[in-house]
C-alpha positions in Angstrom: 42.1 58.4 -80.5 38.9 56.4 -79.9 38.8 53.1 -81.6 36.7 52.8 -84.6 36.6 56.6 -85.1 37.9 57.8 -88.4 40.1 60.9 -88.0 40.7 63.5 -90.7 44.0 63.8 -92.5 44.8 67.0 -90.5 44.3 65.1 -87.3 46.5 62.2 -88.6 49.2 64.6 -89.6 49.1 66.3 -86.2 49.2 63.0 -84.3 52.0 61.8 -86.6 54.0 64.9 -85.7 53.3 64.5 -82.0 54.3 60.8 -82.0 57.9 61.7 -83.0 58.7 62.8 -79.5 56.8 60.0 -77.7 57.1 56.9 -79.9 60.3 57.3 -81.9 62.7 59.0 -79.5 64.4 55.7 -78.6 64.4 54.3 -82.2 65.7 57.5 -83.7 68.9 57.7 -81.6 70.0 54.1 -82.2 72.5 55.2 -84.9 74.6 56.7 -82.1 75.7 53.3 -80.9 74.9 50.5 -83.4 78.2 50.5 -85.3 80.2 51.2 -82.2 78.7 48.2 -80.4 79.0 46.0 -83.5 82.7 46.6 -84.1 83.6 46.6 -80.3 85.5 43.3 -80.2 84.2 40.5 -82.4 84.9 41.9 -85.9 87.2 44.6 -87.3 86.9 47.1 -90.1 89.2 45.9 -92.8 90.3 47.5 -96.1 88.0 45.2 -98.1 84.9 46.9 -96.5 83.1 43.5 -96.5 82.4 43.9 -92.8 80.9 47.4 -92.9 78.9 46.6 -96.0 77.6 43.3 -94.5 76.6 45.2 -91.3 74.8 47.8 -93.3 72.9 45.1 -95.2 71.9 43.4 -91.9 70.8 46.8 -90.5 68.7 47.6 -93.6 66.9 44.2 -93.7 66.4 44.1 -89.9 64.7 47.5 -90.0 62.7 46.5 -93.0 61.5 43.1 -91.6 60.9 43.8 -87.9 59.8 47.5 -87.4 58.3 48.0 -90.9 56.8 44.6 -91.8 56.1 43.1 -88.4 55.1 46.0 -86.3 53.8 48.6 -88.7 52.0 46.2 -91.0 50.8 43.5 -88.6 51.2 44.0 -84.9 49.8 47.5 -84.8 46.5 46.0 -86.0 46.2 43.9 -82.8 45.0 46.8 -80.7 42.7 46.4 -77.7 40.2 49.2 -78.1 43.0 51.3 -79.4 45.5 50.3 -76.8 48.7 48.4 -77.5 51.5 46.6 -75.6 52.1 43.3 -74.0 49.1 43.5 -71.7 46.9 44.5 -74.5 47.7 41.2 -76.3 47.3 39.2 -73.1 43.9 41.0 -72.5 42.7 40.1 -75.9 43.6 36.5 -75.4 42.0 36.3 -72.0 38.7 37.7 -73.4 38.6 35.2 -76.2 39.7 32.2 -74.1 39.3 31.5 -70.4 43.1 31.5 -69.7 43.2 34.1 -66.8 44.3 32.5 -63.5 42.3 34.9 -61.4 38.7 33.4 -61.1 36.7 36.6 -60.8 35.3 36.6 -64.3 31.6 37.5 -64.5 29.1 37.2 -67.3 28.2 40.9 -66.7 31.7 41.9 -67.7 31.0 40.6 -71.3 28.3 43.3 -71.6 30.9 46.2 -71.3 31.2 48.4 -74.4 34.9 47.9 -74.5 34.6 44.1 -74.2 34.8 43.5 -77.9 34.8 39.9 -79.3 35.1 38.7 -82.8 33.0 35.6 -83.3 34.6 32.9 -85.5 33.0 31.9 -88.8 31.1 28.7 -88.7 33.4 27.1 -91.4 36.5 26.8 -89.2 35.0 27.0 -85.8 35.8 23.3 -84.9 39.5 23.6 -85.5 39.8 26.9 -83.6 37.7 25.6 -80.7 40.1 22.7 -80.2 43.1 25.1 -79.8 41.0 27.2 -77.4 39.9 24.1 -75.4 43.5 22.9 -75.3 44.6 26.1 -73.6 41.6 26.3 -71.3 41.9 22.7 -70.1 45.6 22.8 -69.0 46.4 25.0 -66.0 50.1 24.6 -66.8 49.6 26.3 -70.2 47.8 29.2 -68.5 50.6 29.6 -66.1 53.2 29.4 -68.9 51.3 32.1 -70.8 51.3 34.4 -67.8 55.0 33.7 -67.1 55.8 34.6 -70.7 53.9 37.9 -70.3 55.7 38.5 -67.0 59.1 37.9 -68.7 58.2 40.4 -71.4 57.2 42.9 -68.7 60.4 42.3 -66.8 62.5 42.9 -69.9 60.6 46.2 -70.6 61.5 47.3 -67.1 65.1 46.2 -67.7 65.1 48.2 -70.9 64.0 51.2 -68.8 67.3 50.8 -66.9 69.6 50.1 -69.9 68.3 52.4 -72.6 68.8 55.7 -70.8 72.3 54.6 -69.9 73.5 53.6 -73.3 71.6 56.5 -75.1 73.0 59.3 -72.9 76.5 57.7 -72.7 76.7 57.3 -76.5 75.6 60.9 -77.1 78.1 62.3 -74.6 80.8 60.1 -76.0 81.0 62.5 -78.9 83.4 64.4 -76.7 86.1 61.8 -77.4 86.9 63.5 -80.7 87.4 66.9 -79.1 89.2 65.9 -75.9 92.3 63.9 -75.1 91.9 60.3 -74.1 92.6 61.1 -70.4 90.2 64.1 -70.4 87.6 62.0 -72.2 87.7 59.2 -69.5 87.3 61.7 -66.7 84.6 63.8 -68.4 82.2 61.4 -70.1 81.1 59.4 -67.0 80.4 62.3 -64.7 78.6 64.2 -67.4 76.5 61.2 -68.3 75.6 60.6 -64.6 74.7 64.2 -64.1 72.3 64.2 -67.1 70.7 60.9 -65.9 70.3 62.3 -62.4 68.7 65.5 -63.8 66.4 63.4 -66.0 65.1 61.2 -63.2 64.9 64.1 -60.7 62.4 65.9 -63.1 60.1 62.9 -63.5 57.8 64.0 -60.6 56.9 67.2 -62.5 55.5 65.2 -65.4 56.3 65.8 -69.1 53.2 67.8 -70.0 55.1 71.1 -69.3 58.0 70.4 -71.7 56.4 67.7 -73.8 55.7 70.2 -76.6 59.6 70.3 -77.1 59.9 66.6 -77.6 58.6 66.4 -81.2 60.6 69.4 -82.5 63.8 67.9 -81.0 63.4 64.5 -82.6 62.2 66.1 -85.9 65.4 68.2 -85.9 67.5 65.2 -85.1 66.0 63.1 -87.9 66.5 65.9 -90.4 70.1 66.4 -89.2 70.8 62.7 -89.3 69.4 62.2 -92.8 71.2 65.3 -94.1 74.5 64.1 -92.7 73.8 60.7 -94.3 73.1 62.2 -97.7 76.3 64.3 -97.4 78.5 61.4 -96.6 76.9 59.2 -99.3 77.6 61.7 -102.1 80.9 62.9 -100.6 82.5 59.5 -99.9 80.8 56.6 -101.6 77.7 57.0 -103.8 77.8 53.2 -104.5 77.1 52.3 -100.9 73.5 51.5 -101.8 74.7 48.2 -103.3 75.1 46.9 -99.7 71.3 46.7 -99.5 71.6 43.5 -101.5 71.0 40.6 -99.1 74.0 38.8 -100.7 76.3 41.0 -98.6 74.9 39.4 -95.4 76.0 36.0 -96.7 79.4 37.3 -97.6 79.7 38.9 -94.1 78.8 35.6 -92.3 81.0 33.6 -94.6 84.1 35.8 -93.9 83.5 36.5 -90.2 82.0 33.1 -89.2 81.5 32.8 -85.4 82.7 36.3 -84.7 80.2 37.7 -87.2 77.4 35.8 -85.6 78.4 37.2 -82.2 78.5 40.7 -83.5 74.7 40.5 -84.3 74.1 41.4 -80.7 75.2 45.0 -81.7 73.3 45.0 -85.0 70.0 44.2 -83.3 70.2 47.5 -81.4 69.1 49.2 -84.6 65.5 48.2 -83.8 65.7 49.4 -80.2 62.4 51.2 -79.5 60.3 49.4 -82.1 58.1 48.0 -79.3 57.2 51.6 -78.4 55.2 51.9 -81.6 52.8 49.3 -80.3 53.0 50.1 -76.6 52.1 53.8 -77.2 49.4 53.1 -79.7 46.7 54.2 -77.2 48.0 57.8 -77.2 47.8 58.1 -81.0 46.3 56.1 -83.8 47.4 53.3 -86.2 47.4 55.6 -89.2 49.4 58.4 -87.5 52.1 56.0 -86.3 52.3 54.3 -89.7 52.6 57.6 -91.4 55.3 58.9 -89.2 57.4 55.8 -89.5 57.1 55.1 -93.2 57.4 58.8 -94.4 60.1 60.1 -92.0 61.6 57.8 -89.4 62.4 54.8 -91.6 64.0 56.8 -94.5 66.0 59.0 -92.0 67.4 55.9 -90.2 68.4 54.2 -93.5 70.1 57.3 -94.8 71.8 57.8 -91.4 73.2 54.2 -91.4 74.2 54.4 -95.1 76.0 57.7 -94.6 78.1 56.3 -91.7 78.9 53.2 -93.8 79.8 55.4 -96.8 82.3 57.3 -94.7 83.8 54.2 -93.1 84.4 52.6 -96.5 86.9 55.3 -97.3 88.5 55.6 -93.8 90.4 52.7 -92.2 93.1 54.5 -90.3 91.5 54.8 -86.9 93.6 54.8 -83.7 91.1 52.4 -82.0 87.9 50.6 -82.7 85.8 52.8 -80.3 86.0 55.6 -82.9 83.9 53.6 -85.3 80.7 55.4 -84.4 78.4 58.2 -85.3 80.5 61.3 -84.6 83.5 60.2 -86.6 81.4 60.7 -89.8 80.2 64.2 -88.7 82.1 67.1 -90.3 84.2 68.9 -87.7 82.6 72.2 -88.5 79.1 71.1 -87.2 80.3 68.5 -84.6 79.4 70.6 -81.6 75.9 71.5 -82.6 75.2 67.9 -83.6 76.6 66.8 -80.2 74.2 69.1 -78.4 71.3 68.0 -80.5 72.2 64.3 -80.0 72.2 64.8 -76.2 68.8 66.4 -76.3 67.5 63.6 -78.5 68.9 61.0 -76.2 67.2 62.6 -73.2 63.9 62.6 -75.1 64.3 59.0 -76.0 65.2 58.1 -72.4 62.1 60.0 -71.2 59.9 57.9 -73.5 61.2 54.5 -72.2 61.0 55.7 -68.5 57.3 56.8 -69.0 56.7 53.4 -70.7 58.2 51.6 -67.7 55.8 53.5 -65.3 52.9 52.6 -67.6 53.7 48.9 -67.8 54.1 48.6 -64.0 50.8 50.4 -63.4 49.1 47.8 -65.8 50.9 45.0 -64.0 49.6 46.0 -60.5 46.1 46.5 -62.0 46.0 42.9 -63.0 47.5 41.7 -59.6 50.9 40.9 -61.2 52.9 43.5 -59.2 53.0 44.7 -55.6 51.0 47.9 -54.9 53.0 51.1 -55.4 52.2 54.7 -55.4 51.0 56.0 -58.7 50.9 59.8 -59.2 49.0 61.3 -62.1 51.1 64.3 -63.2 48.5 65.9 -65.5 44.8 66.5 -65.0 44.2 67.1 -68.7 46.4 64.4 -70.3 45.3 60.9 -69.5 48.0 58.3 -68.8 50.8 60.6 -67.7 51.9 58.9 -64.4 54.9 58.9 -62.1 55.8 56.1 -59.6 58.3 57.5 -57.1 59.7 54.2 -55.8 60.3 52.8 -59.3 61.8 56.1 -60.5 64.5 56.2 -57.8 65.2 52.5 -58.3 65.6 53.0 -62.0 67.9 56.0 -61.4 70.2 54.1 -59.0 70.4 51.1 -61.4 70.9 53.3 -64.4 73.8 55.2 -62.9 75.3 51.9 -61.5 75.2 50.4 -65.1 76.9 53.5 -66.5 79.6 53.6 -63.8 80.1 49.9 -63.8 80.4 49.2 -67.5 81.9 52.5 -68.7 81.7 51.5 -72.4 79.1 51.0 -75.2 80.1 47.4 -75.7 78.8 46.0 -72.4 75.8 48.3 -72.3 74.9 47.3 -75.9 75.1 43.6 -75.0 72.8 44.1 -72.0 70.3 46.3 -73.9 70.2 44.1 -76.9 69.1 41.0 -74.9 66.3 42.9 -73.2 65.1 44.3 -76.5 65.0 41.0 -78.4 63.4 39.1 -75.6 60.4 41.6 -75.6 60.1 41.1 -79.3 60.1 37.3 -79.0 57.3 37.5 -76.4 55.3 39.8 -78.7 55.7 37.4 -81.6 54.5 34.4 -79.5 51.5 36.4 -78.2 50.6 37.7 -81.7 50.5 34.1 -83.1 47.9 33.3 -80.4 45.9 36.5 -81.2 45.8 35.6 -84.9 44.2 32.2 -84.0 42.0 33.0 -81.1 41.0 36.6 -81.8 41.4 37.2 -85.5 40.3 33.6 -86.3 42.9 33.1 -89.0 44.0 29.6 -90.0 46.5 28.1 -87.6 48.9 27.6 -90.5 49.1 31.3 -91.0 49.8 32.0 -87.3 52.5 29.3 -87.4 54.0 30.9 -90.5 54.1 34.2 -88.7 55.7 32.6 -85.6 58.3 30.7 -87.6 59.3 33.5 -89.9 59.7 36.4 -87.4 60.5 34.1 -84.5 63.4 32.5 -86.3 64.9 35.9 -87.1 64.5 37.1 -83.5 65.8 33.8 -82.1 68.9 34.2 -84.3 69.5 37.6 -82.8 68.6 36.3 -79.3 71.2 33.5 -79.5 73.9 36.1 -80.5 72.9 38.2 -77.5 72.8 35.3 -75.0 76.3 34.2 -75.9 77.5 37.6 -74.5 76.3 36.6 -71.0 79.6 37.4 -69.3 80.1 40.6 -71.3 77.0 42.4 -70.0 74.0 40.3 -71.0 73.8 39.0 -67.4 72.4 42.3 -66.3 68.9 42.1 -67.9 68.8 38.4 -67.0 69.5 39.1 -63.3 67.0 42.0 -63.3 64.4 39.8 -65.0 64.9 36.9 -62.5 64.4 39.2 -59.5 61.4 41.0 -61.0 59.9 37.7 -62.2 60.2 36.2 -58.7 58.5 39.2 -57.2 55.7 39.3 -59.7 55.1 35.5 -59.6 55.1 35.3 -55.8 52.7 38.3 -55.6 50.3 37.0 -58.3 50.4 33.4 -57.1 49.7 34.3 -53.5 46.9 36.7 -54.5 45.2 33.9 -56.4 45.6 31.5 -53.5 44.1 34.1 -51.1 41.2 34.6 -53.5 40.6 30.9 -53.7 40.8 30.7 -49.9 38.2 33.4 -49.5 36.0 31.8 -52.1 36.1 28.5 -50.2 35.5 30.0 -46.8 32.8 32.6 -47.7 29.4 32.4 -45.9 25.9 32.9 -47.2 23.6 35.7 -46.2 21.2 33.2 -44.9 23.8 32.1 -42.4 24.4 35.7 -41.4 20.7 36.4 -40.9 20.3 33.3 -38.8 23.3 34.3 -36.7 21.9 37.8 -36.2 18.8 36.3 -34.5 21.0 34.3 -32.1 23.4 37.0 -31.2 21.0 39.9 -31.0 22.7 41.9 -33.7 22.7 45.7 -33.3 22.5 48.0 -36.3 24.4 51.3 -35.6 23.9 54.5 -37.7 26.0 55.1 -40.8 27.2 53.3 -43.9 29.6 50.4 -43.6 31.7 49.7 -46.7 33.1 46.1 -46.4 35.9 45.7 -48.9 36.3 42.3 -50.4 37.8 40.6 -53.4 34.7 38.3 -53.8 32.0 39.0 -56.2 29.5 36.8 -54.4 28.9 35.7 -50.8 29.9 37.3 -47.5 33.6 37.3 -46.8 34.9 35.2 -43.9 36.6 38.2 -42.3 33.2 40.0 -41.9 31.6 36.9 -40.4 34.4 36.8 -37.9 33.9 40.5 -37.2 30.2 40.2 -36.4 30.7 37.0 -34.5 33.0 38.7 -32.0 31.3 42.1 -32.2 27.6 41.6 -33.0 27.0 45.1 -34.5 27.3 46.6 -37.9 26.0 49.6 -39.7 22.4 50.3 -40.7 23.3 50.4 -44.4 25.9 47.7 -45.3 27.6 47.6 -48.7 30.0 44.8 -49.8 32.3 46.6 -52.1 34.5 44.7 -54.6 37.0 46.8 -56.6 38.2 44.6 -59.5 40.1 44.9 -62.7 38.5 43.7 -65.9 40.5 42.5 -69.0 39.8 45.7 -70.9 41.8 48.9 -71.1 39.0 51.2 -69.8 35.5 50.9 -68.4 33.1 53.7 -69.2 31.9 55.6 -66.2 28.3 54.7 -67.0 29.2 51.0 -66.8 31.5 51.1 -63.8 29.0 50.1 -61.1 27.3 46.7 -60.7 24.8 47.0 -57.8 22.5 44.4 -56.2 20.9 43.3 -52.9 22.4 41.0 -50.4 19.6 39.5 -48.4 16.0 40.8 -48.3 15.2 44.5 -48.9 14.6 45.2 -45.3 18.1 44.1 -44.3 19.5 47.2 -46.1 22.5 45.3 -47.4 23.9 45.7 -50.9 26.7 44.5 -53.1 28.6 47.0 -55.3 31.2 45.8 -57.8 33.3 48.6 -59.1 35.0 47.7 -62.3 38.2 49.3 -63.7 40.3 48.6 -66.8 44.0 48.1 -66.6 44.6 51.7 -67.9 41.8 53.4 -65.8 42.5 56.1 -63.3 41.2 55.1 -59.8 39.0 57.8 -58.2 39.7 59.5 -54.9 37.7 58.5 -52.0 35.4 61.6 -51.9 34.1 61.2 -55.5 34.0 57.4 -55.1 31.8 57.7 -51.9 29.5 60.2 -53.5 29.1 58.1 -56.7 28.6 55.0 -54.6 25.7 56.5 -52.6 24.2 57.9 -55.8 24.4 54.5 -57.5 22.7 52.9 -54.5 19.9 55.5 -54.7 19.5 54.9 -58.4 19.4 51.1 -57.9 16.7 51.4 -55.2 14.6 53.4 -57.6 15.2 51.0 -60.5 14.5 48.0 -58.3 11.2 49.4 -57.3 10.3 50.1 -60.9 11.0 46.6 -62.0 9.2 45.1 -59.0 6.2 47.2 -59.9 6.3 46.3 -63.5 6.6 42.6 -62.6 3.6 42.8 -60.4 1.7 44.3 -63.2 2.6 41.5 -65.5 4.9 43.5 -67.8 8.2 42.1 -66.5 11.5 43.7 -67.5 11.1 43.0 -71.2 11.4 46.0 -73.5 13.3 48.1 -70.9 16.5 49.8 -72.0 18.0 49.2 -68.6 20.6 46.5 -68.0 18.7 44.2 -65.6 18.7 40.6 -64.5 15.4 39.1 -65.7 15.4 36.6 -62.8 15.3 39.4 -60.2 11.6 39.0 -59.6 12.1 35.3 -58.8 15.1 35.7 -56.5 15.1 39.3 -55.2 17.6 38.4 -52.5 19.9 36.4 -54.8 23.5 37.4 -54.6 24.0 37.0 -58.4 21.2 39.5 -59.4 23.1 42.7 -60.2 22.1 45.8 -62.1 24.4 48.0 -64.2 23.8 51.5 -62.7 24.6 54.4 -65.0 23.8 53.1 -68.4 20.3 54.3 -68.6 18.5 57.7 -68.9 17.2 57.6 -65.3 20.8 58.1 -64.2 20.6 61.7 -65.3 17.3 62.3 -63.6 18.6 61.5 -60.1 20.8 64.0 -58.4 22.7 63.9 -55.2 23.8 67.2 -53.9 25.5 68.7 -50.9 24.9 72.2 -49.5 27.4 73.0 -46.8 27.1 75.8 -44.3 28.3 76.4 -40.8 25.3 77.3 -38.7 25.4 74.1 -36.6 22.4 72.4 -38.1 22.1 69.4 -40.5 19.2 68.8 -42.9 18.3 65.9 -45.1 15.8 66.4 -47.9 14.4 63.7 -50.2 12.4 65.0 -53.1 10.3 62.9 -55.4 8.9 64.8 -58.4 6.4 63.6 -61.0 6.9 64.7 -64.6 4.7 67.6 -65.6 4.0 68.8 -62.0 5.2 71.9 -60.4 3.9 71.4 -56.9 5.9 69.9 -54.1 3.2 67.4 -53.0 5.6 64.6 -53.5 8.3 65.9 -51.2 9.2 64.3 -48.0 11.5 66.3 -45.8 13.3 65.3 -42.6 15.4 67.8 -40.6 17.6 66.7 -37.8 19.7 69.2 -35.8 22.4 67.7 -33.6 24.5 70.4 -31.9 27.7 71.7 -33.4 27.5 69.7 -36.6 28.3 71.1 -40.0 25.1 71.5 -42.1 24.8 69.3 -45.2 21.8 69.0 -47.5 21.5 65.7 -49.3 18.9 65.7 -52.0 17.6 63.0 -54.3 15.5 64.0 -57.3 13.7 61.0 -58.7 11.5 61.5 -61.8 8.4 59.4 -61.5 7.3 57.4 -64.5 3.9 56.4 -63.1 2.0 57.2 -59.9 1.9 53.5 -58.9 5.7 52.9 -59.0 6.7 55.0 -56.0 5.6 53.8 -52.6 6.4 54.3 -49.0 9.0 51.5 -48.9 11.1 53.2 -51.6 10.9 56.6 -49.8 11.7 54.9 -46.5 14.8 53.1 -48.0 16.0 56.3 -49.7 15.4 58.2 -46.4 17.5 55.6 -44.5 20.2 55.9 -47.0 20.3 59.7 -46.6 20.4 59.4 -42.8 23.2 56.8 -43.0 25.2 58.9 -45.3 24.8 61.9 -43.0 25.9 59.8 -40.0 29.2 58.9 -41.6 30.9 56.1 -43.5 33.1 53.5 -42.1 35.5 51.4 -44.3 35.9 47.8 -43.1 39.0 46.1 -44.6 40.8 42.9 -44.0 44.4 42.9 -42.6 45.9 39.7 -43.7 48.9 37.6 -42.7 49.9 34.7 -44.9 51.7 31.5 -44.0 52.3 28.2 -45.8 50.5 25.0 -44.8 52.3 22.6 -42.6 54.3 20.2 -44.6 54.8 22.6 -47.5 58.1 22.6 -49.5 60.9 24.9 -48.5 60.5 27.0 -51.6 56.8 27.4 -50.9 57.4 28.4 -47.3 60.1 30.9 -48.4 57.9 32.4 -51.1 54.6 32.7 -49.2 55.7 32.9 -45.6 58.6 35.3 -46.1 58.6 36.7 -49.7 54.9 37.7 -49.9 54.8 39.0 -46.3 57.9 41.1 -46.9 56.4 42.6 -50.0 53.1 43.2 -48.2 54.7 45.0 -45.3 57.0 47.2 -47.4 54.5 48.1 -50.2 51.4 50.3 -50.0 48.4 48.7 -48.3 45.0 48.5 -49.9 43.7 51.3 -47.7 46.4 53.6 -49.0 45.8 52.6 -52.7 42.0 53.1 -52.3 42.6 56.4 -50.4 40.6 55.4 -47.4 40.6 58.1 -44.6 42.6 56.6 -41.6 40.0 58.0 -39.2 37.2 56.0 -40.9 39.2 52.8 -41.3 38.3 49.6 -39.4 40.7 46.7 -40.1 39.8 43.0 -39.4 42.8 40.8 -39.0 43.0 37.4 -40.6 45.6 34.6 -41.0 45.6 32.8 -44.4 47.1 29.3 -44.3 47.8 28.6 -48.0 
């Protein structure tokens, strides 16, 4: 749903229904394992029922305060152009305060349609600016903020390992009431592993083929769970609603003391999946997610937990504590259908968290916080459905290892609970900054939000952390490994960028060097990939120094990510000249958001050449208007007003695609196989039907596939078009016809002499190991191997 667009009630209802399978799968199946994890070791279910009623009271208020009050009422409003999640909050903060560690921010980025800022009122601007300045002045605070975001990301990935394991295992554990103990031990683990193997093996097909089944399964599960809850309440204990009184929480803690506090690690599992409401916001809308939770999911969960508690208050004669779970309260006559439905619901919930893990990793690598991995888009129609093969198989191996290693809900619950609560703590801290920097609320209000929700989550976090030896070490170990990988990659990427920035050369130096070396211009287009937004990269200067020749048309291409979820296609390209017009050198900055889909090389190359042709035409128009004394004022085209005074300046860039002229310029191919090649440039004036403005060049090299490249440029005045523009367009056509070469840097990184041991290990070994074993930039950008030219360079950081 596009931000700011008001949907009809029918659309809201449809989105609310669809969100059940995507957003609420994980949260809906939590009743399968909450009571079982809570009563695993620390507390027992006594005849007084104080323990079960206290746990029910904790569950009710936890669901009310965290998912309902915090997420649905507050956090969901902190969307980034309709997108949610950890990186959406970080993106909002980076746009309102200069806290990003990667120094590639440009003023032109602030003109993007999705680069929305809320300007603070004048009344409290001074107080807020002090907080903003405090963050911007201290690099250590910027690093701490990024590390906190990375920790949250690592725990989400850890949740992608633990949630499928505990969900499927808990669902399959319903067999314990139908099999003997020995049969149960030999059956549950293999069945669970088989389901997990099947689930991960199907990921590469995508979910769009079976996604229509997700919502009906979760809807049927919620109806089944609430119906069983109502049955147990009226059948066993209609007075169980009294446990919703918070006094029962105090009675619980007073009686159980330390063991009750430690059991909170199981209780917090009732809000597993709450973060998905915010993370999946971009696929739905605020009103639809709010409607689905408040009208169906929340009541069904409360009824489900109350029904289990009502049954347990009248039953105390269990053989062992592991039977204090969901299935024991299910009537035997419907136990098998409920078991099948629970397994299906657990698969849907696991699918949601796996897809969320793919999404968060894709966002991380877009912002240079994760090594480059293969991202496969499984659906051409549905945006955002992706599959990452390497991550998928790693998740599968770890998930099965956790299942086989722990073999019980207790240890899995301890591990999953710590991952869940850590992500929520990170969201609370980021939200407090968003309230101050983006919403411009008083700092006291943000502090109250942080203290209230942060203290609740810290209470649960402490109870989970104390279970370190009983399973909580798993997410901590995973987070440490992933955090090390992410920090090393991001830190070295920044240092490489700073190194390139400090060693770049100017176009004036390159032009002076060309005269000394007798530089040769060969036919074709040379695309020089660089991370720099200004200047000539050092690897290219090294290239031309050793081999004094480069292509007739030279384009310095910078593909960068902007702190927005998506960049509109009409605003994607920033084009400018590098050097004088006769040098035929350009700069093109291609901007992507952290949720954008990167183009394949064919469409990118076509659009790039089209953008260059558009820029040439626009540049001539502005030069002509400047010569006439009109300047660029009043034009609806995004243009640097200083262009006329510094036509060769590297900072003068034009947004190509955000103006009506874009639609009047076409670039077409006409392929045949008769062995000739023709290039046609057509310039047509409005209102004319003759071809007097057409310049045609035909070249016919032998045995070459014929292509027709045509530019149609609508003339606004007869004085604008001149021979120089036609000549430049003609050279661009010829260069495109001759072929395109992709010039990229091949880097090796090593630490400076005298660096610490940790730095030498991280940069010299860690980063180089990741670089060699992950996908290279040429693979990520889909560069044809036959057209690739790599320039080696050693970075001493």
